[in-house]
C-alpha positions as CSV (number, residue, x, y, z in Angstrom):
1,M,32.3,-38.4,15.1
2,T,30.0,-36.3,12.9
3,P,28.0,-37.5,10.0
4,M,30.6,-35.7,7.7
5,S,33.0,-38.7,8.3
6,K,30.5,-41.4,7.7
7,T,30.4,-43.4,4.5
8,R,27.4,-43.6,2.4
9,R,25.9,-46.8,1.3
10,I,22.9,-45.9,-0.7
11,S,23.3,-48.0,-3.9
12,C,21.8,-45.3,-6.1
13,L,24.5,-42.8,-5.5
14,A,26.8,-44.3,-8.3
15,A,24.4,-43.0,-10.9
16,A,24.6,-39.3,-9.5
17,A,26.8,-37.1,-11.5
18,S,27.9,-34.6,-8.5
19,A,27.3,-34.5,-4.7
20,T,26.2,-30.8,-5.2
21,A,24.5,-31.1,-8.6
22,L,20.8,-30.2,-8.8
23,A,20.1,-32.4,-11.7
24,V,16.9,-34.6,-11.5
25,T,17.6,-38.4,-11.1
26,A,15.3,-41.1,-10.6
27,C,17.3,-42.5,-7.6
28,G,15.3,-42.5,-4.3
29,A,12.4,-40.6,-5.6
30,P,9.2,-41.5,-4.1
31,D,6.4,-42.8,-6.1
32,E,3.2,-40.7,-7.0
33,S,1.3,-42.0,-4.1
34,E,4.1,-40.8,-1.7
35,Q,3.9,-37.3,-3.4
36,E,0.2,-37.0,-2.8
37,S,0.4,-38.0,0.8
38,F,1.4,-34.3,1.3
39,N,-1.1,-31.5,1.7
40,I,1.0,-28.8,-0.1
41,R,0.2,-25.8,-2.2
42,G,3.6,-25.9,-4.0
43,E,5.4,-28.9,-4.9
44,I,8.6,-30.5,-4.0
45,P,11.1,-29.2,-6.6
46,A,12.4,-32.1,-8.8
47,A,16.0,-31.0,-8.3
48,A,15.5,-32.1,-4.6
49,E,15.3,-35.7,-5.7
50,D,18.9,-36.1,-6.4
51,C,20.4,-38.2,-3.6
52,A,23.9,-37.2,-4.3
53,Q,23.1,-33.9,-2.6
54,Y,22.6,-35.6,0.8
55,D,25.8,-37.8,0.5
56,S,27.8,-35.7,3.1
57,Y,25.0,-36.1,5.7
58,G,25.8,-39.9,6.3
59,D,24.0,-43.1,6.1
60,F,21.4,-43.7,8.8
61,E,19.4,-46.9,8.5
62,D,16.0,-46.5,10.3
63,E,17.3,-44.0,12.8
64,T,14.7,-41.5,14.1
65,V,14.9,-37.8,14.9
66,T,12.0,-36.1,16.7
67,I,11.1,-32.6,15.9
68,F,8.6,-30.5,18.1
69,A,7.3,-27.0,16.9
70,S,4.2,-24.9,17.1
71,I,3.6,-25.4,13.3
72,L,0.2,-27.2,12.5
73,D,-2.1,-28.2,9.8
74,Q,-1.3,-27.7,6.1
75,E,1.8,-25.5,7.0
76,A,3.1,-28.5,8.9
77,D,2.7,-30.8,5.9
78,E,4.6,-28.2,3.6
79,M,7.4,-28.1,6.2
80,Q,7.7,-31.9,6.2
81,A,7.5,-31.9,2.3
82,G,10.7,-29.9,2.5
83,W,12.7,-32.7,4.4
84,H,11.1,-35.5,2.6
85,Y,14.0,-36.5,0.2
86,F,16.6,-36.0,3.0
87,E,14.7,-38.8,4.8
88,E,14.6,-40.9,1.6
89,C,18.3,-40.5,0.9
90,T,19.8,-40.7,4.3
91,G,17.6,-43.2,6.1
92,I,16.6,-40.8,8.9
93,N,12.9,-41.0,9.9
94,I,12.0,-37.6,11.1
95,E,8.8,-37.8,13.5
96,Y,7.3,-34.4,13.5
97,E,4.9,-33.3,16.3
98,G,3.0,-29.9,16.5
99,T,1.3,-28.2,19.4
100,A,-0.8,-25.1,19.9
101,Q,0.7,-24.7,23.3
102,F,4.5,-24.8,22.6
103,E,5.6,-22.7,25.4
104,A,4.0,-24.7,28.0
105,D,4.5,-28.0,26.5
106,M,8.2,-27.5,26.0
107,K,8.6,-26.9,29.8
108,V,6.5,-30.1,30.5
109,R,8.6,-32.2,28.0
110,V,12.0,-31.0,29.2
111,D,11.1,-31.2,32.9
112,G,9.8,-34.7,32.4
113,G,12.9,-35.8,30.7
114,T,11.0,-36.4,27.3
115,A,12.6,-33.3,25.4
116,P,12.5,-33.8,21.5
117,D,15.8,-34.2,19.6
118,I,15.1,-30.9,18.0
119,A,12.6,-28.0,18.7
120,L,12.0,-25.1,16.6
121,F,11.7,-22.2,18.9
122,P,9.8,-19.1,17.7
123,Q,11.0,-17.2,20.7
124,P,14.6,-16.8,21.4
125,G,13.9,-15.7,25.0
126,L,12.1,-18.8,25.6
127,M,15.1,-20.9,24.0
128,S,17.5,-19.3,26.5
129,N,15.5,-20.7,29.5
130,F,16.6,-24.2,28.2
131,K,20.3,-23.2,27.9
132,D,21.5,-26.0,30.2
133,D,19.6,-28.7,28.3
134,L,20.6,-27.6,24.7
135,V,23.4,-28.8,22.6
136,P,25.8,-26.1,21.3
137,A,26.2,-25.8,17.5
138,S,29.1,-28.0,16.2
139,D,31.8,-26.3,14.1
140,E,30.2,-27.6,10.9
141,L,26.8,-26.3,11.8
142,S,28.3,-22.8,13.0
143,A,30.2,-22.7,9.7
144,L,26.9,-23.2,7.9
145,A,25.0,-20.7,10.0
146,T,27.7,-18.2,9.5
147,E,27.6,-18.6,5.7
148,G,23.9,-18.4,5.5
149,W,22.7,-15.5,7.9
150,S,23.6,-12.1,8.9
151,E,25.1,-11.1,12.2
152,D,21.8,-9.8,13.4
153,W,20.0,-13.3,12.9
154,L,22.9,-15.3,14.3
155,A,22.7,-13.1,17.5
156,Y,19.2,-14.5,18.2
157,G,20.4,-18.1,18.1
158,T,23.4,-17.3,20.4
159,I,23.3,-17.5,24.3
160,D,26.1,-16.2,26.4
161,G,28.4,-16.0,23.3
162,Q,27.8,-19.5,22.2
163,L,25.6,-20.4,19.0
164,Y,23.1,-22.9,19.6
165,A,20.5,-22.6,16.9
166,A,20.4,-21.8,13.4
167,P,17.5,-19.8,12.0
168,N,14.6,-21.6,10.4
169,S,11.7,-19.7,8.8
170,A,11.7,-15.8,8.8
171,N,8.8,-13.5,8.7
172,A,9.0,-9.9,7.6
173,K,6.6,-8.3,10.3
174,S,7.0,-4.5,9.3
175,F,4.2,-4.9,6.5
176,I,1.0,-2.9,5.8
177,W,-1.5,-4.5,3.5
178,Y,-3.6,-2.6,1.0
179,S,-5.6,-2.7,-2.1
180,P,-3.5,-1.7,-5.2
181,Q,-6.6,-1.1,-7.3
182,F,-8.0,1.2,-4.7
183,F,-4.8,3.2,-4.6
184,A,-4.8,3.2,-8.5
185,D,-8.3,4.4,-8.8
186,N,-7.7,7.2,-6.4
187,G,-4.3,8.2,-7.5
188,Y,-2.5,7.3,-4.2
189,T,1.0,6.2,-3.9
190,V,2.7,4.1,-1.2
191,P,4.0,6.3,1.5
192,T,7.7,5.8,2.6
193,T,7.8,7.8,5.8
194,W,5.5,7.9,8.8
195,D,4.3,11.6,8.1
196,E,3.4,10.5,4.5
197,L,1.5,7.7,5.9
198,I,-0.5,10.0,8.4
199,A,-0.9,12.6,5.5
200,L,-2.5,9.7,3.3
201,S,-4.5,8.5,6.2
202,D,-6.1,12.0,6.5
203,T,-6.7,12.2,2.7
204,I,-8.6,8.9,2.7
205,A,-10.7,9.6,5.6
206,A,-11.6,13.1,4.2
207,A,-12.7,11.2,1.0
208,G,-15.2,9.0,3.0
209,T,-13.2,5.7,3.5
210,T,-12.0,4.7,6.9
211,P,-8.1,4.5,6.8
212,W,-7.3,1.6,9.0
213,C,-8.6,-1.8,9.9
214,A,-7.0,-3.3,13.2
215,G,-7.7,-6.4,15.3
216,F,-5.8,-7.7,18.3
217,E,-8.0,-10.7,19.3
218,S,-6.0,-14.0,19.3
219,G,-7.5,-16.3,21.8
220,G,-5.1,-16.8,24.8
221,A,-2.5,-14.7,23.0
222,T,-4.9,-11.7,22.6
223,G,-2.9,-8.5,22.2
224,W,0.3,-9.6,20.4
225,P,-0.6,-7.7,17.2
226,G,-0.7,-4.6,19.2
227,T,2.6,-5.2,20.6
228,D,4.0,-5.3,17.0
229,W,2.8,-1.8,16.4
230,I,4.9,-0.6,19.4
231,E,7.8,-2.5,18.3
232,D,7.7,-1.1,14.9
233,I,7.6,2.3,16.0
234,V,10.3,2.0,18.6
235,L,12.6,0.3,16.0
236,R,12.3,3.2,13.9
237,E,13.3,5.7,16.6
238,G,16.5,4.0,16.4
239,T,18.1,0.5,16.9
240,D,20.1,1.6,19.9
241,V,16.7,2.6,21.6
242,Y,15.1,-0.6,20.5
243,D,17.8,-2.8,21.8
244,Q,18.1,-1.0,25.2
245,W,14.4,-1.3,25.6
246,V,14.3,-5.1,24.7
247,N,17.2,-5.8,27.1
248,H,15.7,-3.6,29.8
249,E,18.7,-1.3,29.7
250,I,16.2,1.4,29.9
251,P,12.8,0.9,31.6
252,F,9.6,0.0,29.7
253,N,8.2,3.4,31.0
254,D,11.2,5.4,29.6
255,P,9.8,8.5,27.9
256,Q,10.9,7.5,24.8
257,I,8.8,4.3,24.9
258,V,5.7,6.3,26.2
259,S,6.2,8.5,23.2
260,A,6.2,5.6,20.8
261,I,3.0,4.3,22.4
262,D,1.3,7.7,22.0
263,K,2.5,7.7,18.4
264,A,0.5,4.4,17.8
265,G,-2.3,6.1,19.4
266,T,-2.5,8.6,16.7
267,V,-3.8,5.7,14.5
268,L,-5.2,3.1,16.9
269,Q,-7.0,5.6,19.3
270,N,-8.5,7.8,16.5
271,P,-12.2,7.3,16.0
272,D,-11.8,8.8,12.5
273,Y,-9.2,6.1,11.5
274,V,-10.3,2.9,12.7
275,F,-13.0,0.7,11.1
276,N,-15.9,0.1,13.4
277,G,-14.0,2.2,15.9
278,P,-11.1,1.9,18.4
279,D,-13.3,0.1,21.0
280,T,-13.8,-3.0,18.7
281,I,-9.9,-3.6,18.2
282,S,-9.4,-5.9,21.2
283,S,-12.3,-8.1,20.2
284,T,-11.8,-8.2,16.4
285,A,-9.8,-11.3,15.3
286,F,-6.6,-10.5,13.9
287,Q,-7.0,-13.4,11.3
288,T,-10.0,-11.6,9.6
289,A,-9.4,-8.0,10.7
290,G,-7.9,-7.0,7.3
291,H,-10.5,-8.4,5.1
292,P,-12.6,-5.3,4.8
293,I,-9.8,-3.9,2.5
294,L,-11.3,-6.3,-0.1
295,D,-14.6,-4.1,-0.2
296,N,-12.8,-0.8,0.2
297,E,-14.0,-0.5,3.8
298,C,-10.6,0.2,5.0
299,A,-7.4,1.1,3.3
300,F,-4.7,-0.4,5.5
301,Y,-4.0,-3.3,7.9
302,R,-0.7,-3.7,9.7
303,M,0.4,-7.3,9.8
304,A,3.3,-9.7,9.1
305,S,4.1,-11.2,5.8
306,F,2.5,-14.6,6.8
307,Y,-1.0,-12.8,6.5
308,G,-0.7,-13.4,2.8
309,A,-2.1,-16.9,3.6
310,M,-5.1,-15.6,5.6
311,W,-7.1,-13.9,2.8
312,P,-10.2,-15.6,1.5
313,E,-9.4,-18.3,-0.8
314,D,-10.2,-16.5,-4.2
315,T,-8.2,-13.5,-3.2
316,V,-5.4,-12.5,-5.6
317,V,-2.5,-11.5,-3.4
318,A,0.0,-9.7,-5.8
319,E,1.3,-6.3,-6.6
320,D,-1.5,-5.9,-9.3
321,G,-3.9,-8.0,-7.4
322,D,-6.7,-7.6,-4.8
323,V,-4.3,-7.0,-2.0
324,F,-0.6,-6.6,-1.4
325,A,1.6,-5.3,1.1
326,F,4.3,-2.4,1.6
327,R,6.9,-1.9,4.3
328,F,6.0,0.0,7.4
329,P,7.2,3.4,6.6
330,E,10.5,4.8,8.3
331,T,10.4,7.8,10.6
332,N,13.4,9.2,8.7
333,A,13.7,9.0,5.1
334,G,16.6,6.7,4.0
335,D,16.4,4.3,7.0
336,N,16.2,0.7,6.1
337,T,14.9,-1.5,9.0
338,M,12.4,-4.5,9.3
339,L,11.0,-6.0,12.3
340,V,11.1,-9.9,12.0
341,G,10.0,-13.1,13.5
342,G,10.8,-16.7,12.9
343,E,12.0,-20.0,14.5
344,F,15.3,-21.3,15.6
345,V,16.4,-24.9,15.2
346,A,17.7,-26.0,18.7
347,A,18.8,-29.6,19.8
348,F,18.4,-31.5,22.9
349,S,20.2,-34.5,21.6
350,D,23.8,-34.9,20.3
351,S,23.3,-38.1,18.2
352,E,24.7,-38.1,14.7
353,A,21.4,-38.4,13.2
354,T,20.2,-35.2,15.0
355,E,23.5,-33.4,14.0
356,A,22.9,-34.5,10.4
357,T,19.2,-33.1,10.5
358,R,20.4,-29.8,12.1
359,Q,22.9,-29.3,9.2
360,Y,20.4,-29.9,6.6
361,L,17.9,-27.6,8.1
362,A,20.6,-24.9,8.1
363,S,21.6,-25.7,4.3
364,E,20.8,-23.8,1.3
365,L,19.2,-26.9,-0.1
366,Y,16.5,-27.2,2.6
367,H,15.7,-23.5,2.5
368,S,15.3,-23.5,-1.3
369,T,13.2,-26.7,-1.3
370,R,11.0,-25.3,1.5
371,L,10.3,-21.9,-0.4
372,Q,8.7,-24.1,-3.1
373,T,6.5,-26.4,-1.1
374,G,4.1,-23.7,0.1
375,P,4.0,-20.0,1.3
376,W,7.1,-19.5,3.3
377,S,9.9,-17.0,3.6
378,T,13.4,-17.3,4.8
379,A,16.5,-15.0,5.5
380,Q,19.0,-17.7,4.3
381,Q,21.1,-15.5,2.1
382,G,22.0,-18.3,-0.5
383,V,18.5,-18.8,-1.7
384,D,16.9,-17.5,-4.8
385,A,13.9,-15.5,-3.7
386,S,12.1,-15.8,-7.0
387,V,11.2,-19.6,-6.4
388,A,8.8,-18.8,-3.4
389,T,5.4,-19.8,-4.1
390,T,3.7,-16.4,-3.8
391,P,4.5,-12.7,-4.7
392,V,4.3,-11.7,-1.1
393,N,6.7,-14.6,0.0
394,V,9.1,-13.4,-3.0
395,F,8.9,-9.8,-1.7
396,A,9.4,-10.8,2.0
397,T,12.5,-13.1,1.0
398,E,14.1,-10.4,-0.9
399,I,13.9,-8.0,2.0
400,L,14.9,-10.6,4.5
401,T,18.0,-11.7,2.4
402,D,19.2,-8.2,1.7
403,P,22.4,-7.5,3.9
404,A,21.4,-3.7,3.5
405,V,18.3,-4.1,5.8
406,T,18.7,-3.7,9.4
407,V,16.7,-6.4,11.2
408,R,15.6,-6.6,14.6
409,F,13.6,-9.7,16.2
410,D,10.1,-9.2,17.6
411,G,10.7,-7.5,21.0
412,S,7.9,-9.2,23.0
413,D,9.4,-12.7,21.9
414,L,12.8,-11.5,23.4
415,M,11.5,-10.2,26.6
416,P,10.9,-12.4,29.8
417,G,7.8,-14.4,29.4
418,E,6.2,-12.5,32.4
419,V,6.4,-9.4,30.2
420,G,6.4,-10.3,26.5
421,A,3.7,-13.0,26.5
422,S,1.7,-11.6,29.5
423,S,1.7,-8.0,30.8
424,F,2.7,-6.5,27.4
425,W,-0.3,-8.5,25.9
426,T,-2.8,-7.4,28.6
427,G,-1.4,-3.8,28.8
428,I,-1.8,-3.1,25.0
429,V,-5.5,-4.5,25.3
430,E,-6.3,-2.4,28.2
431,W,-4.8,0.8,26.4
432,A,-6.7,-0.1,23.0
433,D,-10.0,-0.3,25.2
434,G,-9.2,3.1,26.7
435,A,-8.9,1.7,30.2
436,K,-5.3,2.9,30.5
437,T,-3.2,5.7,29.1
438,S,0.1,5.2,27.5
439,Q,1.9,6.2,30.7
440,Q,-0.1,4.0,32.9
441,M,0.2,0.9,30.5
442,A,3.9,1.4,30.4
443,D,4.3,1.9,34.3
444,D,2.3,-1.3,34.8
445,I,4.5,-3.3,32.5
446,E,7.5,-2.0,33.9
447,A,6.4,-3.0,37.3
448,S,5.8,-6.5,35.9
449,W,9.4,-6.9,34.9
450,P,11.1,-9.7,36.7
451,Q,13.9,-8.6,39.2
């Protein structure tokens, strides 16, 4: 029996006008001290307080659902605020635990018999490693997912033809950050093709400003920002090539891939292009690598939409602000692609409370609420992008929910861990440092691919 068939017993529901209404009611609303317990930059929308909206999930008195993910600190607070009223109105207590070592910790938890009820997987390839332990999506959850996401997104939550996980957050990764004021002062326009981007980079360099900032340092994950560069370029050579590469239907050292690495090198290995020189890229922290844009010391920084939360506190991130982003240009005018990342909601428990929580996390109500509790973006097609808390998250969500945009998930997150989270990372660092050519890098990564 699913939660859909259970009878609600929360007394306040008699006052609710409709199970789907978004009207504000006093029922089940936490007091002011509870609201203040969240460290959130947005706010829980008042419309989310209406307990009638949660009627279909069932009545669970003091049942606990555990959720495990890589989301930490303030972002974790903002995420938990998004399901606060769901807990209040259903009686489910969600116990959240975050970790900075998600991949390793998940294996320990599952192997040790202490898997969480729900895990938010940022890597579909990693999720597939646990296929035998996962609970397939129910018919109800599958219907919600099919209604809410495009086929491209659903494919990444599907293993061997079976849907296991609906998407959670989504990041637009094909972004380049810049200063709108710098562009306005110099009469520059946002490039829409790769050739225009390179021509503008040359113009900026000739005028005395270094065109690009870059940084690949990320602790134990150093190198991943460089893999995004290669993925963006391969994707714009064609989705067929991208899919074949990610699925190892063509080798990593296929000439088309080597050519894409060389193409990235026209920027990243050009001493006239890179702020402080290409030999500093691997040691420059990605979190702060774009900040010289604020002082006009560089013009561009390629980084995903989540970078909007990484600027100094007083930075105005808006189309007419200190910094904003434009889409990574297409190779061919008229193409409409976006490299994406995100998490997927997978379950290790088939309890009714877990099922109810999975369905809520796949709902338009949750995604709309979460958009308003802090900087976040989603590909859930039912949401109103304009309610996102920042202009860049509005921009990202508009792109991610546009069915005309062809999306492909981060390639390194789809590749086997030995490649996507190991040899690709180290290989791109060695290449950036000048220790390996594009061909040598690609050959070594191909040799690391598990047989």
